[in-house]
N, CA, C and O atoms as a Maestro MAE file, in Angstrom:
{
 s_m_m2io_version
 :::
 2.0.0
}

f_m_ct {
 s_m_title
 :::
 protein
 m_atom[304] {
  # First column is atom index #
  i_m_mmod_type
  r_m_x_coord
  r_m_y_coord
  r_m_z_coord
  i_m_residue_number
  s_m_chain_name
  s_m_pdb_residue_name
  s_m_pdb_atom_name
  i_m_atomic_number
  :::
  1 25 -7.080 -20.997 -1.062 1 A "MET " " N  " 7
  2 3 -5.931 -20.120 -1.090 1 A "MET " " CA " 6
  3 2 -5.646 -19.647 -2.511 1 A "MET " " C  " 6
  4 15 -5.277 -18.493 -2.730 1 A "MET " " O  " 8
  5 25 -5.821 -20.557 -3.481 2 A "LYS " " N  " 7
  6 3 -5.585 -20.169 -4.868 2 A "LYS " " CA " 6
  7 2 -6.567 -19.089 -5.309 2 A "LYS " " C  " 6
  8 15 -6.228 -18.216 -6.108 2 A "LYS " " O  " 8
  9 25 -7.785 -19.158 -4.780 3 A "GLY " " N  " 7
  10 3 -8.778 -18.136 -5.112 3 A "GLY " " CA " 6
  11 2 -8.356 -16.764 -4.609 3 A "GLY " " C  " 6
  12 15 -8.521 -15.762 -5.306 3 A "GLY " " O  " 8
  13 25 -7.807 -16.721 -3.389 4 A "LEU " " N  " 7
  14 3 -7.337 -15.446 -2.832 4 A "LEU " " CA " 6
  15 2 -6.191 -14.891 -3.652 4 A "LEU " " C  " 6
  16 15 -6.152 -13.696 -3.947 4 A "LEU " " O  " 8
  17 25 -5.259 -15.752 -4.021 5 A "VAL " " N  " 7
  18 3 -4.113 -15.306 -4.827 5 A "VAL " " CA " 6
  19 2 -4.595 -14.787 -6.175 5 A "VAL " " C  " 6
  20 15 -4.109 -13.766 -6.662 5 A "VAL " " O  " 8
  21 25 -5.555 -15.493 -6.779 6 A "ALA " " N  " 7
  22 3 -6.099 -15.042 -8.061 6 A "ALA " " CA " 6
  23 2 -6.817 -13.702 -7.897 6 A "ALA " " C  " 6
  24 15 -6.700 -12.822 -8.749 6 A "ALA " " O  " 8
  25 25 -7.559 -13.552 -6.800 7 A "TRP " " N  " 7
  26 3 -8.279 -12.308 -6.571 7 A "TRP " " CA " 6
  27 2 -7.314 -11.141 -6.360 7 A "TRP " " C  " 6
  28 15 -7.586 -10.026 -6.805 7 A "TRP " " O  " 8
  29 25 -6.197 -11.386 -5.688 8 A "LEU " " N  " 7
  30 3 -5.220 -10.317 -5.468 8 A "LEU " " CA " 6
  31 2 -4.579 -9.851 -6.763 8 A "LEU " " C  " 6
  32 15 -3.971 -8.782 -6.803 8 A "LEU " " O  " 8
  33 25 -4.708 -10.643 -7.830 9 A "GLY " " N  " 7
  34 3 -4.190 -10.246 -9.127 9 A "GLY " " CA " 6
  35 2 -5.136 -9.347 -9.903 9 A "GLY " " C  " 6
  36 15 -4.746 -8.758 -10.911 9 A "GLY " " O  " 8
  37 25 -6.375 -9.235 -9.443 10 A "THR " " N  " 7
  38 3 -7.345 -8.375 -10.116 10 A "THR " " CA " 6
  39 2 -7.069 -6.913 -9.759 10 A "THR " " C  " 6
  40 15 -6.365 -6.642 -8.786 10 A "THR " " O  " 8
  41 25 -7.608 -5.978 -10.526 11 A "PRO " " N  " 7
  42 3 -7.382 -4.563 -10.194 11 A "PRO " " CA " 6
  43 2 -7.846 -4.188 -8.790 11 A "PRO " " C  " 6
  44 15 -7.160 -3.441 -8.093 11 A "PRO " " O  " 8
  45 25 -8.998 -4.697 -8.369 12 A "VAL " " N  " 7
  46 3 -9.484 -4.390 -7.019 12 A "VAL " " CA " 6
  47 2 -8.577 -5.041 -5.976 12 A "VAL " " C  " 6
  48 15 -8.278 -4.436 -4.947 12 A "VAL " " O  " 8
  49 25 -8.147 -6.258 -6.237 13 A "GLY " " N  " 7
  50 3 -7.243 -6.937 -5.316 13 A "GLY " " CA " 6
  51 2 -5.915 -6.212 -5.168 13 A "GLY " " C  " 6
  52 15 -5.366 -6.118 -4.070 13 A "GLY " " O  " 8
  53 25 -5.402 -5.698 -6.286 14 A "ARG " " N  " 7
  54 3 -4.142 -4.928 -6.216 14 A "ARG " " CA " 6
  55 2 -4.338 -3.651 -5.426 14 A "ARG " " C  " 6
  56 15 -3.456 -3.245 -4.670 14 A "ARG " " O  " 8
  57 25 -5.492 -3.009 -5.594 15 A "LEU " " N  " 7
  58 3 -5.788 -1.799 -4.833 15 A "LEU " " CA " 6
  59 2 -5.805 -2.096 -3.336 15 A "LEU " " C  " 6
  60 15 -5.179 -1.385 -2.551 15 A "LEU " " O  " 8
  61 25 -6.515 -3.135 -2.949 16 A "VAL " " N  " 7
  62 3 -6.590 -3.512 -1.532 16 A "VAL " " CA " 6
  63 2 -5.207 -3.873 -1.011 16 A "VAL " " C  " 6
  64 15 -4.819 -3.456 0.080 16 A "VAL " " O  " 8
  65 25 -4.459 -4.657 -1.803 17 A "ARG " " N  " 7
  66 3 -3.112 -5.063 -1.380 17 A "ARG " " CA " 6
  67 2 -2.208 -3.845 -1.186 17 A "ARG " " C  " 6
  68 15 -1.484 -3.765 -0.195 17 A "ARG " " O  " 8
  69 25 -2.246 -2.901 -2.122 18 A "ASP " " N  " 7
  70 3 -1.410 -1.702 -2.004 18 A "ASP " " CA " 6
  71 2 -1.783 -0.874 -0.783 18 A "ASP " " C  " 6
  72 15 -0.906 -0.368 -0.083 18 A "ASP " " O  " 8
  73 25 -3.083 -0.732 -0.522 19 A "LEU " " N  " 7
  74 3 -3.513 0.040 0.648 19 A "LEU " " CA " 6
  75 2 -3.067 -0.625 1.943 19 A "LEU " " C  " 6
  76 15 -2.602 0.052 2.860 19 A "LEU " " O  " 8
  77 25 -3.202 -1.937 2.025 20 A "VAL " " N  " 7
  78 3 -2.803 -2.647 3.238 20 A "VAL " " CA " 6
  79 2 -1.284 -2.578 3.418 20 A "VAL " " C  " 6
  80 15 -0.798 -2.333 4.522 20 A "VAL " " O  " 8
  81 25 -0.544 -2.794 2.339 21 A "GLU " " N  " 7
  82 3 0.914 -2.730 2.442 21 A "GLU " " CA " 6
  83 2 1.390 -1.335 2.857 21 A "GLU " " C  " 6
  84 15 2.314 -1.210 3.661 21 A "GLU " " O  " 8
  85 25 0.771 -0.296 2.316 22 A "GLY " " N  " 7
  86 3 1.152 1.069 2.682 22 A "GLY " " CA " 6
  87 2 0.858 1.369 4.136 22 A "GLY " " C  " 6
  88 15 1.665 1.997 4.821 22 A "GLY " " O  " 8
  89 25 -0.303 0.920 4.613 23 A "ALA " " N  " 7
  90 3 -0.655 1.157 6.014 23 A "ALA " " CA " 6
  91 2 0.289 0.397 6.942 23 A "ALA " " C  " 6
  92 15 0.695 0.921 7.979 23 A "ALA " " O  " 8
  93 25 0.635 -0.820 6.577 24 A "ILE " " N  " 7
  94 3 1.560 -1.605 7.400 24 A "ILE " " CA " 6
  95 2 2.935 -0.947 7.431 24 A "ILE " " C  " 6
  96 15 3.560 -0.859 8.488 24 A "ILE " " O  " 8
  97 25 3.405 -0.486 6.280 25 A "ALA " " N  " 7
  98 3 4.718 0.164 6.241 25 A "ALA " " CA " 6
  99 2 4.739 1.422 7.101 25 A "ALA " " C  " 6
  100 15 5.712 1.675 7.812 25 A "ALA " " O  " 8
  101 25 3.673 2.206 7.039 26 A "GLY " " N  " 7
  102 3 3.605 3.403 7.875 26 A "GLY " " CA " 6
  103 2 3.563 3.068 9.348 26 A "GLY " " C  " 6
  104 15 4.202 3.735 10.162 26 A "GLY " " O  " 8
  105 25 2.804 2.025 9.698 27 A "ALA " " N  " 7
  106 3 2.712 1.623 11.102 27 A "ALA " " CA " 6
  107 2 4.045 1.095 11.611 27 A "ALA " " C  " 6
  108 15 4.427 1.376 12.747 27 A "ALA " " O  " 8
  109 25 4.755 0.337 10.789 28 A "VAL " " N  " 7
  110 3 6.070 -0.171 11.199 28 A "VAL " " CA " 6
  111 2 7.032 0.984 11.438 28 A "VAL " " C  " 6
  112 15 7.786 0.976 12.410 28 A "VAL " " O  " 8
  113 25 7.007 1.975 10.557 29 A "ALA " " N  " 7
  114 3 7.876 3.142 10.756 29 A "ALA " " CA " 6
  115 2 7.531 3.863 12.046 29 A "ALA " " C  " 6
  116 15 8.423 4.328 12.756 29 A "ALA " " O  " 8
  117 25 6.250 3.961 12.355 30 A "ALA " " N  " 7
  118 3 5.852 4.635 13.588 30 A "ALA " " CA " 6
  119 2 6.256 3.832 14.810 30 A "ALA " " C  " 6
  120 15 6.658 4.411 15.820 30 A "ALA " " O  " 8
  121 25 6.160 2.525 14.742 31 A "VAL " " N  " 7
  122 3 6.554 1.688 15.881 31 A "VAL " " CA " 6
  123 2 8.058 1.813 16.122 31 A "VAL " " C  " 6
  124 15 8.506 1.861 17.268 31 A "VAL " " O  " 8
  125 25 8.828 1.865 15.048 32 A "VAL " " N  " 7
  126 3 10.276 2.061 15.205 32 A "VAL " " CA " 6
  127 2 10.535 3.403 15.881 32 A "VAL " " C  " 6
  128 15 11.381 3.501 16.770 32 A "VAL " " O  " 8
  129 25 9.805 4.437 15.462 33 A "ALA " " N  " 7
  130 3 9.962 5.751 16.105 33 A "ALA " " CA " 6
  131 2 9.546 5.683 17.565 33 A "ALA " " C  " 6
  132 15 10.165 6.318 18.418 33 A "ALA " " O  " 8
  133 25 8.510 4.922 17.857 34 A "LEU " " N  " 7
  134 3 8.054 4.774 19.241 34 A "LEU " " CA " 6
  135 2 9.116 4.082 20.080 34 A "LEU " " C  " 6
  136 15 9.322 4.437 21.241 34 A "LEU " " O  " 8
  137 25 9.788 3.101 19.501 35 A "GLN " " N  " 7
  138 3 10.862 2.408 20.219 35 A "GLN " " CA " 6
  139 2 12.019 3.352 20.527 35 A "GLN " " C  " 6
  140 15 12.756 3.149 21.492 35 A "GLN " " O  " 8
  141 25 12.172 4.378 19.704 36 A "LEU " " N  " 7
  142 3 13.217 5.373 19.935 36 A "LEU " " CA " 6
  143 2 12.731 6.509 20.833 36 A "LEU " " C  " 6
  144 15 13.423 7.510 21.019 36 A "LEU " " O  " 8
  145 25 11.518 6.334 21.392 37 A "ASP " " N  " 7
  146 3 10.917 7.323 22.295 37 A "ASP " " CA " 6
  147 2 10.721 8.690 21.646 37 A "ASP " " C  " 6
  148 15 10.869 9.719 22.305 37 A "ASP " " O  " 8
  149 25 10.391 8.702 20.364 38 A "VAL " " N  " 7
  150 3 10.125 9.974 19.697 38 A "VAL " " CA " 6
  151 2 8.712 10.019 19.122 38 A "VAL " " C  " 6
  152 15 8.374 10.930 18.366 38 A "VAL " " O  " 8
  153 25 7.887 9.034 19.482 39 A "ALA " " N  " 7
  154 3 6.541 8.993 18.917 39 A "ALA " " CA " 6
  155 2 5.509 8.713 19.999 39 A "ALA " " C  " 6
  156 15 5.808 8.137 21.045 39 A "ALA " " O  " 8
  157 25 4.303 9.135 19.715 40 A "THR " " N  " 7
  158 3 3.166 8.854 20.584 40 A "THR " " CA " 6
  159 2 2.201 7.963 19.808 40 A "THR " " C  " 6
  160 15 2.380 7.768 18.606 40 A "THR " " O  " 8
  161 25 1.189 7.421 20.467 41 A "PRO " " N  " 7
  162 3 0.210 6.618 19.717 41 A "PRO " " CA " 6
  163 2 -0.448 7.388 18.567 41 A "PRO " " C  " 6
  164 15 -0.811 6.790 17.555 41 A "PRO " " O  " 8
  165 25 -0.604 8.708 18.714 42 A "LYS " " N  " 7
  166 3 -1.157 9.500 17.613 42 A "LYS " " CA " 6
  167 2 -0.236 9.467 16.402 42 A "LYS " " C  " 6
  168 15 -0.700 9.477 15.262 42 A "LYS " " O  " 8
  169 25 1.063 9.428 16.649 43 A "VAL " " N  " 7
  170 3 2.022 9.372 15.552 43 A "VAL " " CA " 6
  171 2 1.897 8.047 14.808 43 A "VAL " " C  " 6
  172 15 2.033 8.010 13.585 43 A "VAL " " O  " 8
  173 25 1.642 6.964 15.530 44 A "ILE " " N  " 7
  174 3 1.454 5.662 14.884 44 A "ILE " " CA " 6
  175 2 0.247 5.721 13.947 44 A "ILE " " C  " 6
  176 15 0.320 5.251 12.811 44 A "ILE " " O  " 8
  177 25 -0.840 6.285 14.410 45 A "LEU " " N  " 7
  178 3 -2.030 6.417 13.576 45 A "LEU " " CA " 6
  179 2 -1.745 7.317 12.375 45 A "LEU " " C  " 6
  180 15 -2.146 7.000 11.255 45 A "LEU " " O  " 8
  181 25 -1.065 8.418 12.598 46 A "ALA " " N  " 7
  182 3 -0.748 9.334 11.490 46 A "ALA " " CA " 6
  183 2 0.156 8.655 10.464 46 A "ALA " " C  " 6
  184 15 -0.010 8.857 9.261 46 A "ALA " " O  " 8
  185 25 1.101 7.860 10.927 47 A "ALA " " N  " 7
  186 3 1.992 7.160 10.000 47 A "ALA " " CA " 6
  187 2 1.232 6.109 9.202 47 A "ALA " " C  " 6
  188 15 1.499 5.930 8.014 47 A "ALA " " O  " 8
  189 25 0.296 5.414 9.830 48 A "ALA " " N  " 7
  190 3 -0.502 4.422 9.115 48 A "ALA " " CA " 6
  191 2 -1.368 5.103 8.052 48 A "ALA " " C  " 6
  192 15 -1.494 4.597 6.937 48 A "ALA " " O  " 8
  193 25 -1.956 6.236 8.391 49 A "VAL " " N  " 7
  194 3 -2.772 6.971 7.417 49 A "VAL " " CA " 6
  195 2 -1.887 7.488 6.286 49 A "VAL " " C  " 6
  196 15 -2.276 7.434 5.119 49 A "VAL " " O  " 8
  197 25 -0.719 7.981 6.619 50 A "THR " " N  " 7
  198 3 0.206 8.463 5.597 50 A "THR " " CA " 6
  199 2 0.619 7.332 4.665 50 A "THR " " C  " 6
  200 15 0.703 7.519 3.451 50 A "THR " " O  " 8
  201 25 0.875 6.166 5.231 51 A "GLY " " N  " 7
  202 3 1.215 5.005 4.400 51 A "GLY " " CA " 6
  203 2 0.075 4.627 3.479 51 A "GLY " " C  " 6
  204 15 0.306 4.280 2.321 51 A "GLY " " O  " 8
  205 25 -1.153 4.689 3.972 52 A "ALA " " N  " 7
  206 3 -2.314 4.367 3.145 52 A "ALA " " CA " 6
  207 2 -2.479 5.391 2.021 52 A "ALA " " C  " 6
  208 15 -2.823 5.025 0.897 52 A "ALA " " O  " 8
  209 25 -2.238 6.656 2.313 53 A "VAL " " N  " 7
  210 3 -2.311 7.692 1.279 53 A "VAL " " CA " 6
  211 2 -1.219 7.463 0.231 53 A "VAL " " C  " 6
  212 15 -1.462 7.600 -0.967 53 A "VAL " " O  " 8
  213 25 -0.033 7.120 0.685 54 A "ALA " " N  " 7
  214 3 1.054 6.831 -0.258 54 A "ALA " " CA " 6
  215 2 0.699 5.642 -1.139 54 A "ALA " " C  " 6
  216 15 1.004 5.637 -2.332 54 A "ALA " " O  " 8
  217 25 0.061 4.642 -0.562 55 A "ALA " " N  " 7
  218 3 -0.359 3.489 -1.354 55 A "ALA " " CA " 6
  219 2 -1.422 3.884 -2.367 55 A "ALA " " C  " 6
  220 15 -1.402 3.405 -3.501 55 A "ALA " " O  " 8
  221 25 -2.348 4.750 -1.975 56 A "ALA " " N  " 7
  222 3 -3.383 5.207 -2.907 56 A "ALA " " CA " 6
  223 2 -2.756 5.981 -4.066 56 A "ALA " " C  " 6
  224 15 -3.199 5.864 -5.208 56 A "ALA " " O  " 8
  225 25 -1.728 6.768 -3.768 57 A "ILE " " N  " 7
  226 3 -1.017 7.484 -4.827 57 A "ILE " " CA " 6
  227 2 -0.328 6.497 -5.768 57 A "ILE " " C  " 6
  228 15 -0.323 6.691 -6.984 57 A "ILE " " O  " 8
  229 25 0.253 5.440 -5.201 58 A "ALA " " N  " 7
  230 3 0.903 4.414 -6.030 58 A "ALA " " CA " 6
  231 2 -0.119 3.723 -6.931 58 A "ALA " " C  " 6
  232 15 0.171 3.426 -8.090 58 A "ALA " " O  " 8
  233 25 -1.298 3.470 -6.403 59 A "VAL " " N  " 7
  234 3 -2.356 2.849 -7.205 59 A "VAL " " CA " 6
  235 2 -2.752 3.773 -8.346 59 A "VAL " " C  " 6
  236 15 -2.893 3.326 -9.485 59 A "VAL " " O  " 8
  237 25 -2.931 5.049 -8.055 60 A "ALA " " N  " 7
  238 3 -3.306 6.006 -9.094 60 A "ALA " " CA " 6
  239 2 -2.208 6.120 -10.149 60 A "ALA " " C  " 6
  240 15 -2.495 6.219 -11.342 60 A "ALA " " O  " 8
  241 25 -0.976 6.106 -9.713 61 A "ARG " " N  " 7
  242 3 0.143 6.175 -10.656 61 A "ARG " " CA " 6
  243 2 0.150 4.954 -11.557 61 A "ARG " " C  " 6
  244 15 0.338 5.069 -12.768 61 A "ARG " " O  " 8
  245 25 -0.058 3.776 -10.961 62 A "ARG " " N  " 7
  246 3 -0.090 2.543 -11.751 62 A "ARG " " CA " 6
  247 2 -1.218 2.605 -12.785 62 A "ARG " " C  " 6
  248 15 -1.040 2.186 -13.929 62 A "ARG " " O  " 8
  249 25 -2.369 3.126 -12.379 63 A "ALA " " N  " 7
  250 3 -3.506 3.229 -13.296 63 A "ALA " " CA " 6
  251 2 -3.175 4.170 -14.453 63 A "ALA " " C  " 6
  252 15 -3.515 3.882 -15.601 63 A "ALA " " O  " 8
  253 25 -2.518 5.286 -14.161 64 A "LEU " " N  " 7
  254 3 -2.143 6.227 -15.214 64 A "LEU " " CA " 6
  255 2 -1.122 5.616 -16.163 64 A "LEU " " C  " 6
  256 15 -1.234 5.770 -17.379 64 A "LEU " " O  " 8
  257 25 -0.135 4.929 -15.621 65 A "VAL " " N  " 7
  258 3 0.890 4.306 -16.457 65 A "VAL " " CA " 6
  259 2 0.262 3.231 -17.340 65 A "VAL " " C  " 6
  260 15 0.587 3.132 -18.523 65 A "VAL " " O  " 8
  261 25 -0.643 2.419 -16.767 66 A "ASN " " N  " 7
  262 3 -1.298 1.380 -17.556 66 A "ASN " " CA " 6
  263 2 -2.216 1.975 -18.613 66 A "ASN " " C  " 6
  264 15 -2.414 1.367 -19.665 66 A "ASN " " O  " 8
  265 25 -2.781 3.153 -18.356 67 A "ALA " " N  " 7
  266 3 -3.633 3.798 -19.346 67 A "ALA " " CA " 6
  267 2 -2.810 4.292 -20.534 67 A "ALA " " C  " 6
  268 15 -3.268 4.260 -21.676 67 A "ALA " " O  " 8
  269 25 -1.592 4.748 -20.251 68 A "VAL " " N  " 7
  270 3 -0.736 5.260 -21.320 68 A "VAL " " CA " 6
  271 2 -0.071 4.115 -22.090 68 A "VAL " " C  " 6
  272 15 -0.036 4.123 -23.320 68 A "VAL " " O  " 8
  273 25 0.451 3.135 -21.356 69 A "SER " " N  " 7
  274 3 1.099 1.981 -21.994 69 A "SER " " CA " 6
  275 2 0.653 0.722 -21.241 69 A "SER " " C  " 6
  276 15 1.227 0.382 -20.206 69 A "SER " " O  " 8
  277 25 -0.367 0.035 -21.756 70 A "PRO " " N  " 7
  278 3 -0.885 -1.157 -21.064 70 A "PRO " " CA " 6
  279 2 0.192 -2.207 -20.838 70 A "PRO " " C  " 6
  280 15 1.105 -2.372 -21.647 70 A "PRO " " O  " 8
  281 25 0.064 -2.906 -19.727 71 A "ALA " " N  " 7
  282 3 1.048 -3.927 -19.352 71 A "ALA " " CA " 6
  283 2 0.941 -5.132 -20.285 71 A "ALA " " C  " 6
  284 15 -0.132 -5.453 -20.795 71 A "ALA " " O  " 8
  285 25 2.068 -5.779 -20.491 72 A "THR " " N  " 7
  286 3 2.048 -7.024 -21.255 72 A "THR " " CA " 6
  287 2 1.560 -8.140 -20.349 72 A "THR " " C  " 6
  288 15 1.599 -7.979 -19.129 72 A "THR " " O  " 8
  289 25 1.101 -9.262 -20.885 73 A "PRO " " N  " 7
  290 3 0.527 -10.316 -20.032 73 A "PRO " " CA " 6
  291 2 1.453 -10.835 -18.929 73 A "PRO " " C  " 6
  292 15 0.956 -11.219 -17.870 73 A "PRO " " O  " 8
  293 25 2.751 -10.864 -19.122 74 A "GLY " " N  " 7
  294 3 3.658 -11.365 -18.094 74 A "GLY " " CA " 6
  295 2 4.109 -10.331 -17.114 74 A "GLY " " C  " 6
  296 15 4.809 -10.662 -16.157 74 A "GLY " " O  " 8
  297 25 3.735 -9.082 -17.312 75 A "GLN " " N  " 7
  298 3 4.196 -7.979 -16.458 75 A "GLN " " CA " 6
  299 2 3.194 -7.754 -15.327 75 A "GLN " " C  " 6
  300 15 1.987 -7.765 -15.569 75 A "GLN " " O  " 8
  301 25 3.676 -7.548 -14.080 76 A "PRO " " N  " 7
  302 3 2.750 -7.316 -12.964 76 A "PRO " " CA " 6
  303 2 2.077 -5.961 -13.027 76 A "PRO " " C  " 6
  304 15 1.273 -5.630 -12.156 76 A "PRO " " O  " 8
  :::
 }
 m_bond[303] {
  # First column is bond index #
  i_m_from
  i_m_to
  i_m_order
  :::
  1 1 2 1
  2 2 3 1
  3 3 4 2
  4 3 5 1
  5 5 6 1
  6 6 7 1
  7 7 8 2
  8 7 9 1
  9 9 10 1
  10 10 11 1
  11 11 12 2
  12 11 13 1
  13 13 14 1
  14 14 15 1
  15 15 16 2
  16 15 17 1
  17 17 18 1
  18 18 19 1
  19 19 20 2
  20 19 21 1
  21 21 22 1
  22 22 23 1
  23 23 24 2
  24 23 25 1
  25 25 26 1
  26 26 27 1
  27 27 28 2
  28 27 29 1
  29 29 30 1
  30 30 31 1
  31 31 32 2
  32 31 33 1
  33 33 34 1
  34 34 35 1
  35 35 36 2
  36 35 37 1
  37 37 38 1
  38 38 39 1
  39 39 40 2
  40 39 41 1
  41 41 42 1
  42 42 43 1
  43 43 44 2
  44 43 45 1
  45 45 46 1
  46 46 47 1
  47 47 48 2
  48 47 49 1
  49 49 50 1
  50 50 51 1
  51 51 52 2
  52 51 53 1
  53 53 54 1
  54 54 55 1
  55 55 56 2
  56 55 57 1
  57 57 58 1
  58 58 59 1
  59 59 60 2
  60 59 61 1
  61 61 62 1
  62 62 63 1
  63 63 64 2
  64 63 65 1
  65 65 66 1
  66 66 67 1
  67 67 68 2
  68 67 69 1
  69 69 70 1
  70 70 71 1
  71 71 72 2
  72 71 73 1
  73 73 74 1
  74 74 75 1
  75 75 76 2
  76 75 77 1
  77 77 78 1
  78 78 79 1
  79 79 80 2
  80 79 81 1
  81 81 82 1
  82 82 83 1
  83 83 84 2
  84 83 85 1
  85 85 86 1
  86 86 87 1
  87 87 88 2
  88 87 89 1
  89 89 90 1
  90 90 91 1
  91 91 92 2
  92 91 93 1
  93 93 94 1
  94 94 95 1
  95 95 96 2
  96 95 97 1
  97 97 98 1
  98 98 99 1
  99 99 100 2
  100 99 101 1
  101 101 102 1
  102 102 103 1
  103 103 104 2
  104 103 105 1
  105 105 106 1
  106 106 107 1
  107 107 108 2
  108 107 109 1
  109 109 110 1
  110 110 111 1
  111 111 112 2
  112 111 113 1
  113 113 114 1
  114 114 115 1
  115 115 116 2
  116 115 117 1
  117 117 118 1
  118 118 119 1
  119 119 120 2
  120 119 121 1
  121 121 122 1
  122 122 123 1
  123 123 124 2
  124 123 125 1
  125 125 126 1
  126 126 127 1
  127 127 128 2
  128 127 129 1
  129 129 130 1
  130 130 131 1
  131 131 132 2
  132 131 133 1
  133 133 134 1
  134 134 135 1
  135 135 136 2
  136 135 137 1
  137 137 138 1
  138 138 139 1
  139 139 140 2
  140 139 141 1
  141 141 142 1
  142 142 143 1
  143 143 144 2
  144 143 145 1
  145 145 146 1
  146 146 147 1
  147 147 148 2
  148 147 149 1
  149 149 150 1
  150 150 151 1
  151 151 152 2
  152 151 153 1
  153 153 154 1
  154 154 155 1
  155 155 156 2
  156 155 157 1
  157 157 158 1
  158 158 159 1
  159 159 160 2
  160 159 161 1
  161 161 162 1
  162 162 163 1
  163 163 164 2
  164 163 165 1
  165 165 166 1
  166 166 167 1
  167 167 168 2
  168 167 169 1
  169 169 170 1
  170 170 171 1
  171 171 172 2
  172 171 173 1
  173 173 174 1
  174 174 175 1
  175 175 176 2
  176 175 177 1
  177 177 178 1
  178 178 179 1
  179 179 180 2
  180 179 181 1
  181 181 182 1
  182 182 183 1
  183 183 184 2
  184 183 185 1
  185 185 186 1
  186 186 187 1
  187 187 188 2
  188 187 189 1
  189 189 190 1
  190 190 191 1
  191 191 192 2
  192 191 193 1
  193 193 194 1
  194 194 195 1
  195 195 196 2
  196 195 197 1
  197 197 198 1
  198 198 199 1
  199 199 200 2
  200 199 201 1
  201 201 202 1
  202 202 203 1
  203 203 204 2
  204 203 205 1
  205 205 206 1
  206 206 207 1
  207 207 208 2
  208 207 209 1
  209 209 210 1
  210 210 211 1
  211 211 212 2
  212 211 213 1
  213 213 214 1
  214 214 215 1
  215 215 216 2
  216 215 217 1
  217 217 218 1
  218 218 219 1
  219 219 220 2
  220 219 221 1
  221 221 222 1
  222 222 223 1
  223 223 224 2
  224 223 225 1
  225 225 226 1
  226 226 227 1
  227 227 228 2
  228 227 229 1
  229 229 230 1
  230 230 231 1
  231 231 232 2
  232 231 233 1
  233 233 234 1
  234 234 235 1
  235 235 236 2
  236 235 237 1
  237 237 238 1
  238 238 239 1
  239 239 240 2
  240 239 241 1
  241 241 242 1
  242 242 243 1
  243 243 244 2
  244 243 245 1
  245 245 246 1
  246 246 247 1
  247 247 248 2
  248 247 249 1
  249 249 250 1
  250 250 251 1
  251 251 252 2
  252 251 253 1
  253 253 254 1
  254 254 255 1
  255 255 256 2
  256 255 257 1
  257 257 258 1
  258 258 259 1
  259 259 260 2
  260 259 261 1
  261 261 262 1
  262 262 263 1
  263 263 264 2
  264 263 265 1
  265 265 266 1
  266 266 267 1
  267 267 268 2
  268 267 269 1
  269 269 270 1
  270 270 271 1
  271 271 272 2
  272 271 273 1
  273 273 274 1
  274 274 275 1
  275 275 276 2
  276 275 277 1
  277 277 278 1
  278 278 279 1
  279 279 280 2
  280 279 281 1
  281 281 282 1
  282 282 283 1
  283 283 284 2
  284 283 285 1
  285 285 286 1
  286 286 287 1
  287 287 288 2
  288 287 289 1
  289 289 290 1
  290 290 291 1
  291 291 292 2
  292 291 293 1
  293 293 294 1
  294 294 295 1
  295 295 296 2
  296 295 297 1
  297 297 298 1
  298 298 299 1
  299 299 300 2
  300 299 301 1
  301 301 302 1
  302 302 303 1
  303 303 304 2
  :::
 }
}
């Protein structure tokens, strides 16, 4: 378990974590919409893809910010 936690701290691990978190957030939003009878299964898929794209944008933003001002050792 410690190995997984350490790996999630690496740049690739953060990328994977951000993509998974974004997809989950999009899927949860779509399921809530489905519970309100305003969504179809296609909407759930579209929301998951949208969440993954948003996560990819967050990763790119983090990379740009770190390129301009690198993080200190204690900063995530």
